[in-house]
C-alpha positions in Angstrom: -0.1 -0.2 0.1 2.6 2.3 0.5 4.6 1.6 -2.6 1.4 2.5 -4.2 1.0 5.6 -2.5 5.0 6.7 -3.6 4.4 5.8 -6.7 1.5 8.1 -7.1 2.9 10.7 -5.5 5.9 10.5 -8.0 3.6 10.4 -11.0 1.6 13.3 -9.8 4.6 15.2 -9.1 6.2 14.8 -12.9 2.2 15.3 -14.2 2.6 18.7 -12.0 5.9 19.8 -13.8 4.9 18.4 -17.0 2.1 21.3 -16.7 3.7 24.1 -15.2 6.3 23.3 -18.4 3.8 23.4 -20.8 2.4 26.7 -19.5 5.4 28.1 -19.4 5.7 27.2 -23.2 2.3 28.7 -23.9 3.4 32.2 -22.3 6.7 32.4 -24.2 5.1 31.6 -27.5 2.0 34.4 -26.4 4.9 37.2 -25.8 6.6 36.2 -28.7 3.3 37.1 -30.8 2.9 40.1 -28.7 5.9 41.5 -29.7 5.7 40.4 -33.2 2.2 42.3 -33.3 4.0 45.4 -31.8 6.5 45.7 -34.5 4.3 45.4 -37.5 2.3 47.7 -35.6 5.0 50.3 -35.4 6.1 49.4 -39.0 3.0 50.2 -40.5 3.0 53.7 -38.7 6.3 54.4 -39.6 5.6 53.3 -43.5 1.9 55.7 -43.3 3.7 59.0 -42.0 4.5 60.9 -44.9 8.3 61.8 -45.0 9.6 65.1 -43.4 10.8 67.6 -45.6 13.0 70.7 -44.5 13.1 73.7 -46.1 16.7 75.5 -45.3 15.7 78.5 -47.5 19.0 78.3 -49.3 17.4 80.7 -51.8 17.1 83.4 -49.6 21.3 83.3 -49.1 23.4 86.3 -50.7 26.8 86.8 -50.8 29.3 89.6 -51.5 29.9 89.1 -55.4 31.5 91.6 -57.9 29.3 92.2 -60.7 31.0 91.8 -64.1 28.0 93.2 -66.5 28.0 96.6 -64.4 31.5 96.8 -64.7 31.5 96.6 -68.2 32.7 93.1 -68.4 30.0 91.6 -70.6 31.5 89.1 -71.8 34.1 87.9 -69.3 30.4 87.2 -67.0 30.0 83.8 -68.2 33.7 83.4 -67.0 33.1 84.6 -63.6 30.1 82.9 -63.4 31.2 79.2 -64.2 34.5 80.0 -61.7 33.2 81.7 -58.6 29.3 81.6 -59.1 29.3 77.6 -59.7 32.0 76.5 -57.4 31.2 79.5 -55.0 34.8 80.3 -54.7 34.4 83.7 -53.1 37.4 83.1 -51.0 40.1 85.9 -50.5 42.5 86.6 -51.8 41.5 84.1 -54.8 37.9 86.5 -55.6 40.1 89.4 -55.7 42.5 88.9 -57.7 40.9 86.2 -60.3 38.5 89.6 -60.6 41.2 91.7 -61.7 42.6 89.4 -64.0 39.3 89.7 -65.9 39.4 93.5 -65.9 42.8 93.4 -67.3 42.2 91.2 -70.1 38.9 93.1 -70.8 40.3 96.6 -70.6 43.3 96.0 -72.6 43.4 94.8 -76.3 46.2 91.6 -75.9 46.9 89.7 -79.0 48.5 86.6 -79.6 50.1 86.0 -82.9 48.9 83.0 -85.3 51.7 80.7 -85.1 51.1 79.9 -88.8 50.8 83.5 -90.1 53.0 85.1 -92.9 55.1 87.8 -91.4 55.1 91.0 -93.4 57.4 93.7 -93.1 56.8 97.1 -94.0 59.2 99.9 -94.7 57.8 103.6 -94.5 59.2 107.2 -94.3 57.8 108.9 -91.3 57.2 113.1 -92.0 61.2 113.4 -90.8 61.8 111.3 -93.6 62.9 108.6 -91.3 62.6 104.9 -92.5 60.1 103.4 -89.8 59.6 99.9 -89.9 57.2 97.7 -88.9 55.9 94.0 -89.1 52.4 92.9 -90.2 50.9 89.2 -89.4 47.4 87.5 -88.4 46.4 87.4 -84.6 43.8 86.4 -82.1 42.7 88.0 -79.5 44.0 87.1 -76.0 40.1 87.7 -74.7 38.7 85.1 -76.9 41.5 82.9 -76.2 40.8 83.2 -72.3 36.9 82.6 -73.1 37.7 79.5 -74.5 40.6 78.3 -72.8 39.3 78.5 -69.2 36.1 76.5 -69.9 38.2 73.9 -71.8 40.4 73.4 -69.0 37.8 73.4 -66.0 37.3 69.8 -65.8 41.0 69.4 -65.4 41.5 72.2 -62.7 38.6 70.7 -60.7 40.7 67.5 -60.2 43.0 69.2 -57.8 42.4 70.2 -54.9 40.4 73.6 -54.4 44.0 76.1 -53.5 45.8 74.4 -56.7 42.8 74.3 -59.3 42.5 78.2 -58.4 46.2 78.7 -58.6 45.9 77.0 -62.0 43.5 79.2 -62.9 45.7 82.4 -62.3 48.5 81.0 -63.9 46.0 80.8 -67.4 45.7 84.3 -67.4 49.7 84.4 -67.4 50.6 82.1 -69.6 48.4 84.0 -71.8 49.7 87.0 -71.8 53.1 86.2 -71.6 52.1 84.8 -75.3 50.6 88.0 -75.7 52.3 90.7 -78.2 52.4 93.5 -75.9 55.5 91.2 -73.9 56.6 89.2 -76.7 57.4 93.1 -78.4 59.1 94.3 -75.3 57.2 97.4 -75.6 55.7 97.3 -72.2 57.8 96.4 -69.1 58.7 92.9 -68.8 58.0 93.4 -64.9 54.2 93.7 -65.6 52.9 90.4 -64.8 55.0 90.6 -61.4 52.9 93.9 -60.8 49.6 92.0 -61.6 50.5 89.1 -59.1 51.8 91.9 -56.0 50.0 91.3 -52.9 48.9 88.0 -54.3 50.2 85.2 -51.5 50.0 82.4 -54.0 52.0 84.4 -56.4 55.2 82.2 -56.0 53.4 79.1 -56.6 51.6 80.7 -59.8 55.0 81.0 -61.3 56.2 77.6 -60.4 52.6 76.2 -62.4 53.9 78.9 -65.3 57.3 77.7 -65.8 55.9 73.9 -65.8 53.6 74.4 -68.9 56.2 76.4 -70.6 58.5 73.2 -69.8 55.7 71.3 -71.6 54.8 69.4 -67.9 52.6 66.7 -68.7 50.3 66.7 -65.9 49.7 70.4 -66.7 49.6 70.0 -70.8 46.0 70.7 -70.9 46.9 74.8 -70.7 48.9 74.7 -73.2 46.5 72.5 -75.0 43.2 74.6 -74.5 45.5 77.6 -76.6 46.5 75.4 -79.1 42.9 74.0 -79.6 41.5 77.9 -79.4 43.7 78.4 -82.2 42.0 75.7 -84.8 37.9 77.2 -83.7 38.9 81.0 -83.2 38.9 83.7 -86.0 42.1 85.6 -86.4 42.3 89.3 -87.9 45.3 91.4 -89.6 47.2 93.5 -87.3 50.6 95.6 -87.5 53.2 95.7 -84.6 53.3 99.4 -84.9 50.1 99.6 -82.8 51.2 97.9 -79.8 50.5 99.7 -76.9 53.4 100.4 -74.4 50.9 101.4 -71.0 48.7 98.5 -69.8 45.2 99.9 -68.7 44.5 99.1 -64.9 41.7 100.7 -62.9 42.6 102.9 -60.4 39.7 102.0 -58.0 38.8 98.5 -57.6 34.9 97.6 -57.8 32.5 97.2 -55.3 31.1 93.6 -54.2 27.6 93.9 -54.0 24.9 91.3 -51.8 23.7 88.9 -54.5 22.0 85.5 -54.7 23.4 82.8 -56.9 
């Protein structure tokens, strides 16, 4: 009788543990199911909520910029937009120096001799019966060369870091000016370019770049290539070197910047 009673107790205990185990499993399943329902509800809520758009009002930001059209630089205003506006390169001293070179190119009738042009030597007597010798040849407008060269070079220039890219742009002006009749004729002081670079803290870097271009450095060949390519598409006009001006026009007063939107 005692044996039967003990066996019944053991069986009851086992059944009790089994029952509690099943209750625990059922509880776990319910908890997991509830978690899934909660997550689905959260996901549905997220999907239903529209994307939040934030307006930064960037169209209301104004920058201190020059106005090429107001200063008479109508033909070069596209270069100012391409370089300064499109890249927001308004850092100093680049911004001011770039604009100074635009003004120099605009205000002077610089020319580059057509390398394929025939040179005609003309001897004429002046009113004092002295023989005056001059040469006639075909030339390109340096302004037109610059207008062609800078857009041509921009993709290559922007592969460099910002400071080097900006110095490369200034170098294009210098390379073009050094090939112009004014400098080749020795009718203007040969230190004129140094004067144009005076005060520019990266002047020595610009000079080094120009030297590399003149030495046909492979990495910078695209600058000289842009000028050669311009020769194939731009028109020439006749010119006589007796017309070379001995004075470079340079504005005394720097233009005023205005707050403008881009």
